C-alpha positions as CSV (number, residue, x, y, z in Angstrom):
1,M,36.9,256.5,236.4
2,E,36.8,257.5,240.1
3,F,39.4,260.1,241.4
4,D,40.6,260.7,244.9
5,W,40.9,264.5,245.5
6,D,41.4,266.5,248.7
7,E,42.6,270.0,249.6
8,H,46.3,268.9,249.5
9,N,46.5,267.5,246.0
10,L,44.1,270.2,244.6
11,F,46.3,273.0,246.1
12,H,49.5,271.2,244.9
13,I,48.3,271.0,241.2
14,A,46.9,274.6,241.4
15,N,50.5,275.7,242.1
16,H,51.4,274.3,238.7
17,G,48.5,276.2,237.0
18,I,46.4,273.0,236.6
19,T,42.8,272.4,237.6
20,R,41.0,269.2,238.6
21,E,39.2,269.3,235.3
22,D,42.5,269.6,233.4
23,A,44.0,266.6,235.2
24,E,40.9,264.5,234.7
25,A,40.6,265.3,231.0
26,A,44.3,264.5,230.5
27,L,43.7,261.0,231.9
28,L,40.9,260.2,229.5
29,Q,43.3,259.0,226.7
30,P,46.7,259.0,228.4
31,V,50.0,257.8,227.0
32,F,51.8,255.6,229.6
33,V,55.3,256.8,230.5
34,R,56.6,254.7,233.4
35,D,56.0,252.8,236.7
36,E,58.0,253.5,239.8
37,F,57.9,252.8,243.5
38,R,58.3,256.0,245.5
39,N,57.4,257.1,249.1
40,G,56.1,253.6,249.9
41,E,53.6,253.4,247.0
42,D,53.4,252.3,243.4
43,R,53.2,255.3,241.1
44,R,52.4,255.5,237.4
45,S,53.3,258.4,235.1
46,Y,51.3,259.5,232.0
47,L,51.1,262.2,229.4
48,G,47.7,263.6,228.2
49,R,45.9,266.6,226.9
50,D,43.8,268.9,229.1
51,V,40.7,270.8,228.1
52,S,42.9,273.5,226.5
53,R,44.9,270.9,224.6
54,R,48.0,271.5,226.6
55,I,50.1,268.4,227.1
56,L,50.5,267.5,230.7
57,F,52.7,265.1,232.7
58,L,50.8,263.4,235.4
59,V,51.9,261.1,238.3
60,T,49.2,258.9,239.8
61,T,48.7,256.2,242.4
62,K,45.8,254.0,243.4
63,R,43.9,254.6,246.6
64,G,41.5,251.7,246.9
65,S,39.5,251.7,243.6
66,A,40.2,255.4,243.0
67,L,43.0,257.1,241.1
68,R,44.9,259.8,243.0
69,V,46.8,262.5,241.1
70,V,50.0,263.0,243.0
71,T,51.2,265.8,240.8
72,V,50.7,267.2,237.3
73,F,52.4,269.9,235.3
74,R,52.9,271.1,231.8
75,A,55.2,268.7,229.8
76,G,58.5,270.0,228.6
77,R,59.5,269.9,225.0
78,A,61.0,266.4,225.0
79,L,57.9,264.9,226.7
80,C,55.6,266.8,224.3
81,E,57.5,265.2,221.3
82,Y,57.3,261.8,222.9
83,Y,53.5,262.2,223.5
84,L,52.9,263.4,219.9
85,S,54.9,260.6,218.4
86,R,53.1,258.0,220.5
87,R,49.7,259.4,219.5
88,G,50.7,259.4,215.8
89,E,50.5,263.2,215.6
90,R,54.1,263.6,214.4
């Protein structure tokens, strides 16, 4: 999978304590959450585990053939429960 990273989105996710590697790992086997149209583009939200096994909430969009991470942060309790139930871990 090809990703679209630049200073802006790397800085933005770093403010949430997330690295590029964390975000990419979380998207290896994601659980789909929802589609939405925001700021003039189609966005898709997912839940996934990072390299430290934290459950992350990610918002992505397509840029050509690449996937751009718009934002990512640690999932709250309800989203963690949803992720675990969808993955059959609860």
